[in-house]
Structures are given as structure tokens and as C-alpha cells.
Residue frames as qw, qx, qy, qz and C-alpha x, y, z in Angstrom:
[[0.144, -0.073, 0.393, -0.905, 11.04, -21.58, 14.94],
 [0.078, -0.427, -0.894, -0.111, 7.67, -22.81, 16.03],
 [0.156, -0.729, -0.389, -0.542, 4.42, -20.70, 16.36],
 [0.582, -0.761, -0.249, 0.138, 4.69, -20.32, 20.18],
 [0.610, -0.352, 0.031, 0.709, 8.26, -19.18, 20.04],
 [0.256, 0.406, 0.366, 0.798, 7.37, -16.64, 17.32],
 [0.304, -0.828, -0.336, -0.330, 4.50, -15.08, 19.35],
 [0.661, -0.679, -0.154, 0.279, 6.65, -14.97, 22.36],
 [0.619, -0.398, 0.230, 0.636, 9.93, -13.73, 20.81],
 [0.549, 0.512, 0.397, 0.528, 9.42, -12.05, 17.53],
 [0.204, -0.338, -0.056, 0.917, 10.95, -8.46, 17.26],
 [0.057, -0.292, -0.571, -0.765, 8.49, -7.88, 14.45],
 [0.387, -0.686, -0.591, -0.172, 5.47, -8.16, 16.75],
 [0.465, -0.599, -0.360, 0.543, 7.17, -6.26, 19.53],
 [0.217, -0.109, 0.180, 0.953, 8.04, -3.39, 17.29],
 [0.192, -0.429, -0.602, -0.645, 4.55, -3.30, 15.83],
 [0.452, -0.657, -0.603, 0.010, 3.10, -3.27, 19.30],
 [0.461, -0.406, -0.232, 0.754, 5.30, -0.37, 20.58],
 [0.219, 0.331, 0.299, 0.868, 4.16, 2.29, 18.27],
 [0.360, -0.258, 0.098, -0.891, 0.85, 3.31, 20.00],
 [0.137, 0.080, 0.911, -0.381, -1.73, 1.78, 22.26],
 [0.547, -0.009, -0.202, -0.813, -5.12, 0.73, 21.07],
 [0.524, -0.069, -0.834, -0.158, -7.53, -2.20, 21.21],
 [0.582, -0.599, -0.538, -0.113, -9.24, -3.45, 24.33],
 [0.599, -0.479, -0.290, 0.573, -6.78, -1.76, 26.65],
 [0.288, 0.540, 0.174, 0.771, -6.81, 1.58, 24.88],
 [0.196, -0.307, -0.419, 0.832, -6.71, 4.68, 27.06],
 [0.227, 0.804, 0.460, -0.302, -9.51, 7.30, 26.95],
 [0.054, 0.752, -0.276, -0.596, -7.11, 9.60, 25.02],
 [0.169, -0.214, 0.842, 0.466, -6.36, 6.97, 22.54],
 [0.277, 0.536, 0.797, -0.026, -10.07, 6.16, 22.08],
 [0.176, 0.828, 0.169, -0.504, -10.63, 9.87, 21.42],
 [0.016, -0.586, 0.551, 0.594, -7.79, 10.16, 18.88],
 [0.216, 0.096, 0.915, 0.328, -9.21, 7.08, 17.06],
 [0.270, 0.709, 0.620, -0.201, -12.55, 8.71, 16.79],
 [0.047, 0.815, -0.073, -0.573, -10.88, 11.68, 15.19],
 [0.138, -0.340, 0.742, 0.561, -9.07, 9.97, 12.38],
 [0.676, 0.350, 0.023, -0.648, -11.08, 9.15, 9.35],
 [0.464, 0.364, -0.780, -0.209, -9.17, 5.99, 7.88],
 [0.870, -0.272, 0.172, -0.375, -10.21, 2.49, 9.04],
 [0.182, -0.483, 0.856, 0.038, -7.93, -0.40, 9.94],
 [0.810, 0.244, -0.183, -0.501, -8.82, -3.20, 7.55],
 [0.614, -0.264, 0.742, 0.042, -8.44, -6.91, 7.60],
 [0.694, 0.517, -0.392, -0.312, -7.31, -8.46, 4.23],
 [0.888, -0.336, 0.302, -0.085, -6.70, -12.00, 5.21],
 [0.906, 0.331, 0.050, 0.257, -4.46, -13.04, 2.41],
 [0.208, 0.844, -0.312, 0.383, -1.96, -10.23, 3.29],
 [0.287, -0.612, 0.621, -0.395, -1.18, -11.85, 6.61],
 [0.267, 0.233, -0.933, -0.069, -1.63, -15.50, 5.77],
 [0.426, 0.110, 0.684, -0.581, -5.11, -16.01, 7.19],
 [0.215, -0.056, -0.813, -0.538, -7.55, -18.31, 5.58],
 [0.456, 0.189, 0.543, -0.680, -11.35, -18.25, 6.00],
 [0.202, 0.242, 0.909, 0.273, -14.12, -20.17, 4.27],
 [0.039, 0.739, 0.642, 0.201, -16.88, -17.51, 4.25],
 [0.072, 0.581, -0.027, 0.810, -17.58, -13.72, 4.51],
 [0.661, -0.678, -0.142, -0.287, -19.40, -14.37, 7.80],
 [0.884, -0.241, -0.133, 0.378, -16.22, -16.06, 9.17],
 [0.483, 0.298, -0.043, 0.822, -14.04, -13.18, 8.05],
 [0.244, -0.712, -0.108, -0.650, -16.40, -10.68, 9.65],
 [0.793, -0.586, -0.159, -0.053, -16.39, -12.58, 12.86],
 [0.798, -0.135, -0.116, 0.576, -12.54, -12.77, 13.13],
 [0.237, 0.526, 0.053, 0.815, -12.31, -9.03, 12.08],
 [0.440, -0.743, -0.089, -0.496, -14.59, -8.04, 14.98],
 [0.869, -0.429, -0.200, 0.146, -12.89, -10.27, 17.40],
 [0.722, -0.081, -0.031, 0.687, -9.57, -8.55, 16.85],
 [0.129, -0.759, -0.228, 0.596, -10.85, -5.05, 16.73],
 [0.302, 0.094, 0.534, 0.784, -10.60, -4.36, 13.04],
 [0.272, 0.506, 0.274, -0.771, -12.83, -1.54, 11.67],
 [0.638, 0.505, -0.250, -0.524, -13.17, -2.65, 7.93],
 [0.683, -0.113, 0.719, 0.056, -13.02, -6.06, 6.22],
 [0.099, 0.288, -0.673, -0.674, -12.23, -7.10, 2.69],
 [0.788, 0.237, 0.162, -0.545, -15.26, -8.24, 0.62],
 [0.467, -0.128, 0.840, 0.246, -15.21, -11.59, -0.95],
 [0.322, 0.332, -0.316, -0.828, -16.33, -10.80, -4.54],
 [0.368, 0.000, -0.837, -0.404, -17.42, -14.19, -5.94],
 [0.136, -0.328, -0.862, 0.362, -19.23, -15.17, -2.68],
 [0.155, 0.448, 0.342, -0.811, -21.13, -11.87, -2.56],
 [0.338, 0.252, -0.457, -0.783, -22.08, -11.91, -6.22],
 [0.351, -0.102, -0.904, -0.223, -23.70, -15.33, -5.63],
 [0.033, 0.252, 0.738, -0.625, -25.80, -14.15, -2.64],
 [0.059, -0.669, -0.685, -0.281, -29.55, -13.76, -2.87],
 [0.107, -0.667, -0.039, -0.736, -31.07, -10.37, -1.86],
 [0.732, -0.648, -0.092, -0.191, -31.94, -11.84, 1.61],
 [0.861, -0.138, -0.116, 0.475, -28.25, -13.02, 2.00],
 [0.324, 0.486, 0.001, 0.812, -27.11, -9.53, 0.99],
 [0.404, -0.707, -0.067, -0.577, -29.28, -8.03, 3.61],
 [0.863, -0.488, -0.101, 0.079, -28.09, -10.42, 6.24],
 [0.747, 0.081, -0.072, 0.656, -24.48, -9.68, 5.38],
 [0.086, 0.622, -0.026, 0.778, -25.07, -5.89, 5.69],
 [0.605, -0.701, -0.060, -0.373, -26.80, -6.31, 8.99],
 [0.899, -0.260, -0.132, 0.326, -23.96, -8.50, 10.22],
 [0.481, 0.384, -0.069, 0.785, -21.45, -5.69, 9.25],
 [0.189, -0.687, -0.037, -0.701, -23.49, -3.17, 11.10],
 [0.802, -0.576, -0.124, -0.101, -23.84, -5.25, 14.27],
 [0.850, -0.151, -0.043, 0.503, -20.06, -5.79, 14.26],
 [0.081, -0.928, 0.056, 0.361, -19.45, -2.11, 13.63],
 [0.546, -0.139, 0.583, 0.585, -17.50, -2.95, 10.38],
 [0.483, 0.728, -0.033, -0.485, -17.43, -1.26, 7.04],
 [0.907, 0.349, 0.163, 0.168, -16.17, -2.56, 3.63],
 [0.375, -0.587, 0.448, 0.560, -12.55, -2.31, 2.67],
 [0.446, 0.555, -0.437, -0.550, -11.51, -2.64, -1.00],
 [0.928, 0.164, 0.319, -0.098, -12.34, -5.82, -2.91],
 [0.367, -0.363, 0.659, 0.547, -9.73, -7.39, -5.07],
 [0.555, 0.476, -0.254, -0.633, -10.31, -7.17, -8.81],
 [0.831, 0.037, 0.545, -0.106, -11.38, -10.45, -10.47],
 [0.691, 0.723, 0.007, -0.008, -10.00, -9.41, -13.79],
 [0.658, -0.417, 0.378, 0.501, -6.38, -10.40, -14.80],
 [0.469, 0.876, 0.019, -0.113, -5.47, -7.82, -17.33],
 [0.301, -0.740, 0.553, 0.238, -1.73, -8.73, -17.08],
 [0.576, -0.101, 0.787, 0.198, -1.82, -11.84, -19.11],
 [0.136, 0.097, 0.748, 0.642, -3.00, -12.86, -22.65],
 [0.331, -0.072, -0.205, -0.918, -6.07, -11.55, -24.31],
 [0.584, -0.269, -0.710, -0.287, -8.16, -14.68, -23.63],
 [0.423, -0.289, -0.661, 0.549, -7.45, -14.52, -19.89],
 [0.038, 0.124, 0.198, -0.972, -8.32, -10.80, -19.79],
 [0.455, -0.134, -0.401, -0.784, -11.63, -11.35, -21.79],
 [0.531, -0.291, -0.794, 0.059, -12.63, -14.34, -19.50],
 [0.329, -0.265, -0.552, 0.719, -12.28, -12.13, -16.53],
 [0.137, 0.089, -0.034, -0.986, -13.92, -9.14, -17.96],
 [0.454, -0.245, -0.670, -0.534, -16.98, -11.30, -18.99],
 [0.501, -0.445, -0.700, 0.245, -17.52, -12.17, -15.32],
 [0.234, 0.013, -0.301, 0.924, -17.03, -8.66, -14.11],
 [0.337, -0.366, -0.198, -0.844, -20.55, -7.17, -14.53],
 [0.722, -0.435, -0.497, -0.208, -22.06, -9.88, -12.31],
 [0.625, -0.204, -0.440, 0.612, -19.34, -9.50, -9.65],
 [0.099, 0.137, -0.127, 0.977, -19.65, -5.66, -9.79],
 [0.483, -0.447, -0.331, -0.677, -23.41, -5.76, -9.47],
 [0.740, -0.428, -0.511, 0.085, -23.14, -7.99, -6.41],
 [0.480, -0.065, -0.323, 0.813, -20.45, -5.83, -4.83],
 [0.126, -0.300, -0.109, -0.939, -22.67, -2.75, -5.45],
 [0.627, -0.505, -0.434, -0.404, -25.79, -4.42, -3.94],
 [0.727, -0.332, -0.449, 0.399, -23.70, -5.23, -0.84],
 [0.190, -0.979, -0.054, 0.044, -22.61, -1.51, -0.53],
 [0.706, -0.271, 0.228, 0.614, -18.98, -2.03, -1.56],
 [0.223, 0.949, 0.054, -0.217, -17.39, 1.05, -3.16],
 [0.012, -0.806, 0.559, 0.192, -13.74, 0.21, -3.76],
 [0.978, 0.149, 0.107, 0.097, -11.93, -2.26, -5.85],
 [0.161, -0.842, 0.459, 0.234, -8.16, -2.60, -6.16],
 [0.956, 0.213, 0.098, 0.178, -5.54, -4.21, -8.27],
 [0.438, -0.697, 0.335, 0.457, -1.80, -3.92, -9.08],
 [0.621, 0.749, -0.165, -0.163, 0.32, -3.08, -12.03],
 [0.918, -0.073, 0.136, 0.365, 3.18, -5.36, -13.28],
 [0.175, -0.883, 0.155, 0.406, 6.38, -3.27, -13.23],
 [0.050, -0.539, 0.693, 0.476, 8.00, -4.92, -16.36],
 [0.843, 0.383, 0.194, -0.324, 7.33, -7.02, -19.38],
 [0.567, -0.253, 0.665, 0.414, 9.20, -9.46, -21.61],
 [0.443, 0.446, 0.695, 0.349, 7.00, -8.85, -24.58],
 [0.167, 0.881, 0.370, 0.242, 5.85, -5.28, -24.57],
 [0.381, 0.220, -0.185, 0.879, 7.91, -2.05, -24.59],
 [0.055, -0.296, -0.484, 0.821, 6.88, 0.79, -22.30],
 [0.324, 0.188, -0.182, -0.909, 4.69, 2.55, -24.87],
 [0.492, -0.078, -0.761, -0.417, 3.01, -0.62, -26.05],
 [0.342, -0.243, -0.845, 0.331, 2.34, -1.70, -22.49],
 [0.116, 0.267, 0.268, -0.918, 1.04, 1.76, -21.60],
 [0.434, 0.072, -0.408, -0.800, -1.43, 1.54, -24.50],
 [0.510, -0.164, -0.827, -0.172, -2.58, -1.93, -23.55],
 [0.227, -0.303, -0.701, 0.605, -3.08, -0.93, -19.94],
 [0.255, 0.149, 0.025, -0.955, -5.12, 2.17, -21.01],
 [0.548, -0.022, -0.590, -0.593, -7.38, -0.02, -23.21],
 [0.536, -0.209, -0.818, -0.011, -7.91, -2.84, -20.83],
 [0.192, -0.305, -0.607, 0.708, -8.15, -1.00, -17.57],
 [0.250, 0.033, -0.102, -0.962, -10.39, 1.44, -19.34],
 [0.562, -0.169, -0.671, -0.453, -12.80, -1.46, -20.04],
 [0.473, -0.271, -0.743, 0.387, -12.59, -2.64, -16.49],
 [0.088, -0.178, -0.336, 0.921, -13.18, 0.85, -15.11],
 [0.386, -0.075, -0.326, -0.860, -16.24, 1.41, -17.26],
 [0.593, -0.275, -0.734, -0.186, -17.86, -1.66, -16.00],
 [0.411, -0.307, -0.641, 0.572, -17.18, -0.72, -12.46],
 [0.062, 0.053, 0.066, -0.995, -18.31, 2.86, -13.04],
 [0.482, -0.238, -0.554, -0.636, -21.68, 1.58, -14.21],
 [0.672, -0.483, -0.561, 0.022, -22.02, -0.01, -10.72],
 [0.213, -0.908, 0.104, -0.346, -20.70, 3.05, -8.92],
 [0.874, -0.388, 0.070, 0.284, -17.31, 1.40, -7.93],
 [0.059, 0.918, -0.379, -0.096, -14.01, 3.02, -7.82],
 [0.948, 0.161, -0.121, 0.248, -10.88, 1.15, -9.16],
 [0.289, -0.894, 0.324, 0.112, -7.55, 1.59, -7.45],
 [0.836, 0.465, -0.233, 0.179, -4.19, 0.93, -9.07],
 [0.650, -0.697, 0.256, 0.163, -1.12, -0.07, -7.08],
 [0.551, 0.729, -0.400, 0.071, 2.19, 0.58, -8.72],
 [0.921, -0.317, 0.013, 0.224, 5.09, -1.76, -7.78],
 [0.125, 0.941, -0.307, 0.061, 8.35, -0.07, -7.07],
 [0.805, -0.422, 0.387, 0.153, 10.49, -2.96, -6.03],
 [0.197, 0.770, -0.474, -0.380, 13.68, -2.59, -8.10],
 [0.333, -0.204, 0.910, 0.140, 14.38, -6.31, -8.58],
 [0.496, 0.466, 0.725, -0.106, 11.08, -6.63, -10.20],
 [0.285, 0.851, -0.042, -0.438, 11.54, -3.59, -12.33],
 [0.184, 0.659, -0.670, -0.287, 14.63, -5.20, -13.96],
 [0.584, -0.104, 0.793, -0.139, 13.23, -8.75, -13.79],
 [0.667, 0.518, 0.523, 0.113, 12.00, -8.66, -17.31],
 [0.566, 0.247, 0.334, 0.712, 13.18, -7.07, -20.50],
 [0.069, 0.549, 0.199, 0.809, 11.13, -3.78, -20.54],
 [0.127, -0.240, -0.593, 0.758, 10.54, -1.79, -17.44],
 [0.125, -0.636, -0.599, -0.471, 7.06, -0.23, -16.96],
 [0.308, -0.730, 0.013, -0.609, 5.13, 2.08, -14.72],
 [0.702, -0.223, -0.582, 0.345, 6.57, 1.91, -11.13],
 [0.221, -0.037, -0.334, 0.916, 6.19, 5.32, -9.61],
 [0.115, 0.598, 0.571, -0.550, 3.46, 7.55, -8.30],
 [0.135, 0.552, -0.213, -0.795, 3.88, 10.03, -11.14],
 [0.151, 0.159, -0.802, -0.556, 3.66, 7.53, -13.81],
 [0.004, -0.354, -0.928, 0.118, 0.60, 5.86, -12.29],
 [0.199, 0.639, 0.383, -0.636, -1.17, 9.16, -12.21],
 [0.204, 0.444, -0.474, -0.733, -0.36, 9.66, -15.86],
 [0.057, -0.078, -0.965, -0.243, -1.85, 6.25, -16.58],
 [0.084, 0.535, 0.720, -0.435, -4.92, 7.17, -14.60],
 [0.193, 0.620, 0.005, -0.761, -5.34, 10.40, -16.54],
 [0.214, 0.270, -0.706, -0.619, -5.06, 8.62, -19.84],
 [0.005, 0.282, 0.957, -0.064, -7.68, 6.07, -18.79],
 [0.128, -0.093, -0.122, -0.980, -9.96, 9.04, -18.08],
 [0.346, -0.412, -0.772, -0.339, -12.93, 7.37, -16.83],
 [0.271, -0.600, 0.087, -0.748, -13.19, 9.41, -13.65],
 [0.846, -0.453, 0.041, -0.277, -13.50, 6.55, -11.19],
 [0.888, 0.098, -0.284, 0.349, -9.78, 5.30, -11.15],
 [0.291, -0.899, 0.245, -0.217, -7.37, 6.15, -8.37],
 [0.343, 0.568, -0.697, 0.274, -4.50, 4.82, -6.39],
 [0.885, -0.426, -0.179, 0.061, -3.73, 1.96, -4.04],
 [0.125, 0.821, -0.461, 0.313, -0.78, 3.49, -2.06],
 [0.936, -0.231, -0.203, 0.172, 1.74, 1.13, -0.39],
 [0.390, -0.864, 0.293, 0.124, 4.49, 2.21, 1.92],
 [0.768, -0.158, 0.504, 0.362, 6.78, -0.40, 0.41],
 [0.594, 0.460, 0.462, 0.471, 6.46, 0.56, -3.20],
 [0.001, -0.990, -0.056, -0.132, 6.28, 4.34, -2.32],
 [0.497, -0.751, 0.375, 0.220, 9.71, 3.81, -0.55],
 [0.701, -0.076, 0.554, 0.443, 11.34, 1.53, -3.15],
 [0.508, 0.682, 0.393, 0.350, 10.28, 3.75, -5.98],
 [0.371, 0.010, -0.055, 0.927, 12.03, 6.88, -4.35],
 [0.143, -0.702, -0.470, -0.516, 8.71, 8.60, -3.90],
 [0.225, 0.113, -0.443, 0.860, 8.43, 11.30, -1.13],
 [0.015, -0.578, -0.636, 0.511, 6.06, 12.89, 1.27],
 [0.127, 0.451, -0.154, -0.870, 6.02, 15.94, -1.12],
 [0.254, 0.014, -0.755, -0.605, 4.63, 13.61, -3.85],
 [0.148, -0.459, -0.872, 0.081, 1.86, 12.31, -1.61],
 [0.017, -0.565, -0.361, 0.742, 0.90, 15.88, -0.67],
 [0.121, 0.183, -0.479, -0.850, 0.16, 16.53, -4.34],
 [0.171, -0.277, -0.921, -0.214, -2.76, 14.12, -4.10],
 [0.486, -0.253, 0.080, -0.833, -6.34, 14.57, -3.02],
 [0.461, -0.114, 0.795, -0.377, -8.25, 12.29, -0.89],
 [0.780, 0.408, 0.152, -0.450, -10.46, 11.34, -3.86],
 [0.525, 0.624, -0.557, -0.157, -7.48, 10.04, -5.65],
 [0.034, 0.336, -0.912, 0.234, -6.70, 7.35, -3.03],
 [0.737, -0.130, -0.445, -0.491, -8.72, 4.20, -3.06],
 [0.917, -0.372, -0.137, 0.045, -6.84, 2.03, -0.51],
 [0.044, 0.819, -0.515, 0.247, -3.67, 2.01, 1.47],
 [0.940, -0.116, -0.290, 0.134, -1.28, -0.79, 2.39],
 [0.258, -0.870, 0.367, -0.206, 1.26, -0.53, 5.27],
 [0.966, -0.047, -0.119, 0.223, 4.38, -2.42, 5.77],
 [0.224, -0.875, 0.405, 0.144, 8.12, -1.87, 6.71],
 [0.758, 0.515, -0.400, 0.026, 11.35, -3.27, 5.45],
 [0.885, -0.332, -0.095, 0.313, 13.91, -5.51, 6.99],
 [0.177, -0.931, 0.277, 0.157, 16.99, -3.72, 8.20],
 [0.524, -0.509, 0.616, 0.295, 20.43, -4.11, 6.66],
 [0.619, 0.276, 0.639, 0.363, 19.61, -4.74, 2.98],
 [0.098, -0.240, 0.257, 0.931, 20.25, -2.29, 0.16],
 [0.549, 0.439, 0.274, -0.657, 17.12, -0.97, -1.47],
 [0.474, 0.478, -0.553, -0.491, 18.14, -2.29, -4.90],
 [0.244, 0.185, -0.951, 0.032, 18.40, -5.76, -3.34],
 [0.488, 0.012, 0.552, -0.677, 14.99, -5.94, -1.61],
 [0.097, -0.178, -0.937, -0.284, 12.87, -8.92, -2.37],
 [0.359, -0.321, -0.215, -0.850, 9.26, -8.02, -2.69],
 [0.756, -0.404, -0.403, -0.319, 7.92, -10.79, -0.46],
 [0.659, -0.210, -0.495, 0.526, 10.23, -10.18, 2.46],
 [0.096, -0.647, -0.017, -0.757, 8.77, -7.38, 4.44],
 [0.253, -0.122, -0.750, 0.599, 7.89, -6.50, 7.92],
 [0.128, -0.752, -0.642, 0.073, 4.82, -5.28, 9.89],
 [0.176, 0.825, 0.104, 0.527, 4.35, -1.51, 9.78],
 [0.279, -0.853, 0.249, -0.363, 6.69, 0.41, 12.01],
 [0.960, -0.254, -0.053, 0.104, 8.60, -2.76, 12.89],
 [0.788, -0.045, 0.031, 0.613, 12.08, -1.53, 11.88],
 [0.098, -0.860, -0.041, 0.499, 11.84, 2.14, 10.96],
 [0.439, -0.077, 0.538, 0.715, 13.50, 1.65, 7.64],
 [0.047, 0.534, 0.530, 0.657, 10.41, 3.09, 5.96],
 [0.034, -0.012, 0.309, -0.950, 9.15, 6.38, 7.29],
 [0.147, -0.459, -0.851, -0.211, 5.67, 5.07, 8.01],
 [0.138, -0.645, -0.461, 0.594, 4.83, 7.95, 10.34],
 [0.017, -0.392, 0.254, 0.884, 5.66, 10.48, 7.63],
 [0.109, -0.154, -0.821, -0.539, 3.63, 8.57, 5.05],
 [0.198, -0.571, -0.794, 0.068, 0.62, 8.35, 7.32],
 [0.141, -0.569, -0.229, 0.777, 0.98, 11.99, 8.34],
 [0.071, 0.125, -0.505, -0.851, 0.55, 12.91, 4.60],
 [0.208, -0.370, -0.848, -0.318, -2.60, 10.82, 4.46],
 [0.167, -0.620, -0.584, 0.497, -4.01, 12.73, 7.47],
 [0.059, -0.393, 0.137, 0.907, -3.31, 16.00, 5.63],
 [0.139, -0.030, -0.709, -0.691, -5.12, 14.75, 2.61],
 [0.589, -0.021, 0.369, -0.719, -8.09, 13.75, 4.99],
 [0.400, 0.143, -0.863, -0.274, -7.83, 10.23, 3.60],
 [0.625, -0.119, 0.381, -0.671, -11.06, 8.35, 4.78],
 [0.822, 0.213, -0.431, -0.305, -10.53, 4.82, 3.26],
 [0.947, -0.321, -0.005, 0.011, -9.17, 1.50, 4.43],
 [0.144, 0.749, -0.628, 0.153, -5.72, 1.01, 5.66],
 [0.987, -0.126, 0.002, -0.095, -4.35, -2.66, 5.93],
 [0.465, -0.589, 0.641, 0.161, -1.14, -4.40, 7.08],
 [0.877, 0.461, -0.089, -0.103, 0.50, -6.08, 4.05],
 [0.371, -0.762, 0.512, 0.140, 3.83, -7.39, 5.35],
 [0.858, 0.391, -0.325, -0.072, 4.26, -10.54, 3.21],
 [0.198, -0.642, 0.671, -0.313, 6.16, -11.79, 6.23],
 [0.601, 0.121, -0.783, -0.104, 6.98, -15.53, 6.31],
 [0.192, -0.022, -0.818, 0.542, 6.94, -15.83, 10.04],
 [0.390, 0.140, 0.281, -0.866, 3.62, -14.07, 10.25],
 [0.679, 0.171, -0.445, -0.558, 2.15, -16.19, 7.54],
 [0.450, 0.112, -0.882, 0.087, 3.21, -19.30, 9.42],
 [0.218, 0.011, 0.630, -0.745, 0.85, -18.36, 12.41],
 [0.044, 0.473, 0.879, 0.034, -2.57, -19.72, 12.70],
 [0.044, 0.702, 0.452, 0.548, -5.53, -17.40, 12.08],
 [0.416, -0.865, -0.281, -0.021, -5.99, -15.92, 15.57],
 [0.583, -0.549, 0.056, 0.596, -2.41, -15.04, 16.42],
 [0.410, 0.230, 0.412, 0.780, -1.85, -13.64, 12.94],
 [0.095, -0.779, -0.410, -0.464, -4.92, -11.32, 13.21],
 [0.530, -0.786, -0.212, 0.239, -3.92, -10.40, 16.75],
 [0.570, -0.263, 0.183, 0.756, -0.53, -9.20, 15.47],
 [0.200, 0.374, 0.422, 0.801, -2.02, -7.20, 12.62],
 [0.258, -0.777, -0.486, -0.306, -4.63, -5.80, 14.75],
 [0.513, -0.588, -0.189, 0.595, -2.29, -4.20, 17.08],
 [0.388, 0.805, 0.313, 0.321, -2.88, -1.12, 15.06],
 [0.541, -0.592, -0.063, 0.595, 0.18, 0.59, 16.27],
 [0.317, 0.129, 0.400, 0.850, 1.12, 2.25, 12.91],
 [0.098, -0.714, -0.510, -0.470, -2.37, 3.66, 12.67],
 [0.478, -0.752, -0.345, 0.297, -1.78, 5.01, 16.08],
 [0.451, -0.138, 0.133, 0.872, 0.84, 7.39, 14.65],
 [0.016, -0.306, -0.382, -0.872, -1.98, 9.26, 13.02],
 [0.361, -0.161, 0.319, -0.861, -4.26, 9.26, 15.98],
 [0.845, -0.071, 0.055, -0.528, -5.86, 5.93, 16.88]]
């Protein structure tokens, strides 16, 4: 399938476009409902196969396609002069964009040397993010290990993530943790690890720094067997960022591949509306981003890929 055929014929895009109407052709009612919701549709380029060379380029493509938030580029921002920071903030304001969550530069999942190297760079990066006005940083938890039992892995995560969180706290940044519920990954290594909402909250409580919360993902929420009732036990302050996606039809949950997903509300396999409805009840006010890990979408060039993700139809389910 070539790119033109994908744009014209993909059921993924058609389903994503059908949930609700927004963007340049939005009705007055839709514009009103958009103003009432608190979350922001965010562009995270790597999630949809988009490649950019600078923060300014990312801001421009986000504005062009009607996004409301944009992922910060940590290394680039940390290297900016005060004048460049001011220019970047002015650019965001002119484009009516806010910051989404930045990715964490620290890889705490590997060996001690890798972790220490990333941690050594973190104060500089955290300081740059804070100067630019970024407030949220996110990362993910490996759901299994070949070397560490659950208890040993839990202790290591508490220790390492505690160090990361304290550096971020010094710069008024929140850290979001995304649990991975994909069942094939849970059994992919010898020892299963944290892979549910409840377990992640236990880990956060044990870290105890006060600035650690959750990155919620519809895919992992669904594959882990978590429910709307579980979401409703949360408070807005516990949620740092949100990822939206759907699952291909006709595959058993236990056989789902983590990198084979669909755009939000594309198939209806995952109850995206119920998930988002719970976020509305919580008063969630952070970024919401499409993260389909979809091969056909990733094959598109930047503009059509952003156009597909910016058809914010799943966000329309919660008013906008």
C-alpha cells in the first residue's frame, strides 16, 4: 500500500474521523465544548512516526494541524540561551500552544553505569525544562526482567526513580510513570513486574517524593484488565499525562503485540469513551496524545500523519 492509497482508504483514519467533529470546520457547538474541557490535545511526534529537526519546527507543525500542546525537546531546550528560551516561550504563546510532557532522559531500566550516566545529565536538562516553563516529564516501566525478581526489581525502581524524582522536584517538575500491561511482554522475561494501575500506585507511594504520578494509556489500562472504577479512584493531581489508542479487532487480548495498535476510537475494541469520561470526572487538565504505534500511520510523511492524529475525534467524546 502506498501513502496515497493509505490516506484515501484506511479504515483507521475513517474511524478516527467519525467520532466527533473539530478542527477548522468545527461547528459553534463543538467550539464551545472544546472550551469547556480542560485537557489538551498534544503532538508527540515519535508516537505517530513524525520526524522534526527543531522545537520551532515541531511547534509550527503542531499549530498547522490544530494541536493544543506540544512535546518539549529536552536536550535542545537545555542547550538554549535565556534569549532562545524567551523566543521559544513567545513562539508557543503566539501559536496558542502549551507544553505537553517531556520524555525522561534517564534510562533506569538497564545497568548501573547507564543509569548513573543519565542521572548525571538530568540536573542540566531539568533546569532547562523548568526555565522554559515545562512542568511534566514521563517515562515507562518495564513489565518483566530476566535478572531481578519482583521484590528486587521493586526495590531498585524505588531507589532509582526516587533519585530521578528528587532531581525533578528540585526544578518543580512532576514525573509520570506508565505501566505496561501488554501480556506478551509480561511473560516475555523470567520475572513479571509492575503492570497494573494498583501496583504502579504502590510503587509511587513507596518512592514518596510527592511529585510522582501516572502516565495513563488506554492500551495498557485495557490489557492489564483495569476498569473505569479503578480510574475513578484517582485524583487529577495523580495523572501527569495520557496516551490514547485502540486495538485491532479479532485478536485475543493475551496475543496482542504492543506495537500493533490503532488510532483512538478506530475499532471500538478499547472503551475509549468510558476511559475519557473518567478523566472528565477527575477534572484532568493535562496533555492527551495519540500513541497508536501503527505501521501504516508511521509510513506517512509528516503532514498527513499529523493530519490524521489531529482529527481529535476521540477527544471529541469528552467535549471538544
